[in-house]
C-alpha positions as CSV (number, residue, x, y, z in Angstrom):
1,M,7.9,13.7,37.5
2,R,7.6,9.6,38.2
3,V,4.8,10.1,35.8
4,I,6.9,11.3,33.2
5,G,9.4,8.7,33.4
6,A,7.0,5.9,33.6
7,L,5.1,7.5,30.1
8,F,8.8,7.7,28.7
9,L,9.6,4.0,29.9
10,A,6.2,2.8,28.5
11,G,6.7,4.3,25.1
12,V,10.3,3.0,25.0
13,L,9.2,-0.3,25.8
14,S,6.5,-0.2,23.3
15,L,9.2,0.4,20.1
16,P,10.4,-2.9,18.7
17,A,13.9,-3.8,19.9
18,T,15.4,-3.7,16.3
19,A,14.3,-1.2,13.6
20,E,14.2,-3.3,10.6
21,T,14.7,-0.9,7.3
22,F,14.2,-2.4,4.0
23,L,15.2,0.3,1.2
24,G,14.2,3.3,3.3
25,V,11.1,1.8,4.6
26,T,11.2,1.3,8.7
27,L,9.0,-1.5,10.2
28,G,7.4,0.7,13.3
29,A,7.6,4.0,11.7
30,P,6.1,6.3,9.3
31,I,6.9,5.9,5.3
32,P,9.4,8.6,4.7
33,E,8.3,11.3,2.3
34,G,11.7,11.1,0.7
35,L,11.4,7.8,-0.7
36,P,10.7,7.9,-4.5
37,A,6.9,8.3,-5.3
38,P,5.0,5.0,-5.1
39,D,3.6,3.0,-8.0
40,D,0.3,2.2,-6.2
41,I,-1.4,3.0,-2.9
42,Q,-4.6,1.5,-1.6
43,T,-6.7,2.2,1.4
44,Q,-8.4,-0.8,3.3
45,A,-9.3,1.1,6.7
46,P,-7.4,0.7,9.2
47,F,-4.6,0.1,6.9
48,T,-3.1,1.7,3.8
49,R,-1.0,-0.6,1.3
50,T,1.9,1.5,-0.5
51,F,3.6,-0.2,-3.5
52,W,7.1,0.2,-5.4
53,A,7.1,-2.1,-8.3
54,A,10.8,-1.7,-8.4
55,R,13.7,-0.4,-5.9
56,D,17.1,-1.7,-6.5
57,G,15.5,-4.7,-8.3
58,V,13.0,-5.3,-5.4
59,Q,9.4,-5.1,-5.3
60,V,8.4,-3.4,-2.0
61,T,4.8,-3.7,-0.4
62,A,4.3,-1.6,2.8
63,I,1.3,-1.6,5.1
64,A,1.1,1.6,7.5
65,D,-1.6,2.1,10.1
66,G,-4.0,4.2,8.9
67,E,-4.2,6.5,12.2
68,T,-0.4,6.7,13.3
69,G,1.1,6.0,10.0
70,E,3.5,3.3,11.4
71,V,4.5,0.4,9.1
72,V,3.1,-2.7,10.5
73,F,4.2,-5.0,7.6
74,V,6.9,-5.1,4.6
75,E,7.1,-7.6,1.8
76,L,9.9,-8.4,-0.4
77,R,10.3,-9.7,-3.5
78,P,12.2,-9.6,-6.9
79,A,11.1,-7.4,-9.3
80,D,12.2,-9.8,-12.2
81,S,12.5,-13.4,-13.0
82,G,16.2,-15.0,-12.0
83,P,17.9,-14.9,-8.8
84,V,18.0,-11.7,-7.1
85,A,19.8,-11.0,-3.7
86,A,17.3,-10.9,-1.0
87,Q,17.6,-7.9,2.0
88,T,18.4,-10.7,4.2
89,P,22.8,-11.6,3.8
90,G,23.3,-15.2,2.1
91,L,19.8,-15.4,0.9
92,I,18.5,-15.2,-2.6
93,F,15.0,-15.2,-4.2
94,G,14.7,-17.6,-6.8
95,Q,17.4,-19.6,-5.6
96,T,17.2,-20.6,-1.8
97,T,15.3,-23.3,-1.1
98,R,12.8,-24.1,1.8
99,A,15.4,-26.8,2.9
100,D,18.0,-24.0,3.0
101,L,15.8,-22.1,5.3
102,H,15.0,-24.8,7.6
103,A,19.0,-25.8,7.9
104,R,20.0,-22.5,8.6
105,F,17.3,-21.4,10.9
106,G,17.1,-24.8,12.4
107,S,13.5,-25.8,12.5
108,E,10.6,-25.4,10.1
109,G,9.2,-22.1,12.7
110,I,6.0,-21.4,13.8
111,V,2.1,-21.8,11.7
112,F,-0.1,-19.1,12.0
113,E,-3.8,-20.9,12.4
114,T,-5.3,-19.1,9.1
115,I,-2.7,-19.3,6.8
116,G,-1.3,-22.6,7.6
117,R,2.0,-24.0,6.3
118,A,1.1,-24.0,2.5
119,G,-1.5,-22.7,0.1
120,V,-2.2,-22.6,-3.8
121,F,-2.6,-19.4,-5.9
122,G,-3.0,-20.1,-9.4
123,E,-0.5,-22.5,-10.9
124,V,1.9,-21.9,-7.8
125,A,2.2,-24.2,-4.7
126,A,3.1,-21.6,-1.9
127,Y,5.0,-22.8,1.5
128,F,5.3,-20.5,4.5
129,T,8.2,-21.0,7.1
130,S,7.8,-18.1,9.8
131,Y,10.0,-17.5,12.8
132,E,9.9,-14.5,15.5
133,I,12.8,-12.9,16.0
134,E,14.3,-13.2,19.5
135,G,14.0,-10.7,21.9
136,D,11.3,-8.8,19.8
137,D,7.6,-8.8,18.5
138,I,8.7,-9.0,15.3
139,V,8.0,-12.2,12.7
140,V,9.8,-12.6,9.6
141,S,8.1,-15.2,7.3
142,F,10.2,-16.3,4.1
143,V,7.5,-17.8,1.4
144,T,8.8,-20.3,-1.3
145,I,6.9,-21.6,-4.4
146,E,7.2,-24.3,-7.2
147,P,4.7,-24.7,-10.2
148,L,1.7,-26.8,-8.8
149,A,2.3,-29.4,-11.2
150,D,5.6,-30.3,-9.8
151,A,4.4,-30.3,-6.0
152,T,4.7,-33.7,-4.6
153,D,4.8,-34.9,-1.0
154,G,8.1,-33.7,0.3
155,S,8.8,-31.6,-3.1
156,D,8.4,-28.3,-0.7
157,A,12.2,-28.6,0.4
158,G,13.0,-27.7,-2.9
159,S,10.7,-24.6,-3.4
160,T,12.6,-21.7,-3.9
161,L,12.4,-18.3,-1.9
162,D,9.6,-16.1,-3.6
163,S,9.4,-13.6,-1.1
164,I,10.0,-12.3,2.6
165,V,7.5,-10.6,4.9
166,V,8.6,-8.9,7.9
167,A,6.0,-7.9,10.4
168,Q,4.8,-6.9,13.8
169,G,3.4,-9.3,15.6
170,G,0.5,-8.2,16.9
171,Y,-0.6,-7.4,13.3
172,L,0.2,-10.8,11.8
173,T,-2.1,-12.4,14.7
174,Q,-5.0,-10.0,13.5
175,V,-4.3,-11.4,10.0
176,W,-2.9,-14.5,9.8
177,G,-4.6,-15.8,13.0
178,I,-3.9,-15.5,17.0
179,N,-2.6,-19.3,17.6
180,R,1.1,-19.8,16.6
181,G,2.1,-23.6,16.5
182,R,5.3,-24.3,17.2
183,L,7.4,-27.0,15.1
184,P,9.5,-29.3,16.4
185,G,12.8,-28.0,17.5
186,Y,11.5,-24.6,17.1
187,A,13.2,-21.5,19.0
188,P,12.9,-17.8,18.0
189,I,16.3,-16.5,15.9
190,P,18.4,-14.2,15.8
191,D,17.8,-11.1,13.7
192,P,18.2,-12.5,9.7
193,F,18.7,-8.9,8.9
194,A,21.5,-7.9,11.0
195,D,24.8,-7.5,9.6
C-alpha cells in the first residue's frame, strides 16, 4: 500500500502546479482530439510540432513529446497584423512594449544561454523577456520585435509584443540552454494567465 501511495504522490508531484490552457491546448497534456484540424504537423524526433494558422485571431504552435503526447511548448502569435488581445490579461500583441513587460513583472527576467536576450531574424530584431512562473517548472517568454533598421542602443524598450511562448522548464533547458542567468531584481512571477 505504501508503494502505491508513493507512486501516486510521485505522479502528482511531477505534474505542473498549474494547467496552462490556450485555445484548447494544455501544457503537460496531450492535444485533445476534438480540436479543429491543424494546418500543419511535423515530426522531428522525439517531438511533434502541430500548428493552427488562425484560432480566434491567434496562431497556435504546440510541440509535444513524441512518446507521451504531452505538450511541452506552446507559442501564441497574432494571425493578422494590428493589435490583437493576447491570452494574458492586459497584454496586446503589436501594442504592449518590452518596457511595459519589465514594469509589469518587476525585472528584465532571465536569460537562456543559447538564445540570449536578442536575435536578428531577417529584417526584424527580436527581444526575449523570460520569467519562471513561481511554484512551477513553467517558463513564459514574451518576444517583442522592431524593424532591424530602427534598432539602436536602447530602442528595445519600445519593441512590441509579437509572440508568447509558454513551456516546461525542462524542455527549454534542452533547446535554449541549461544556464538561466537572472537579471537584476529578478524573481519568479505569479501566473500571468490566471484570471
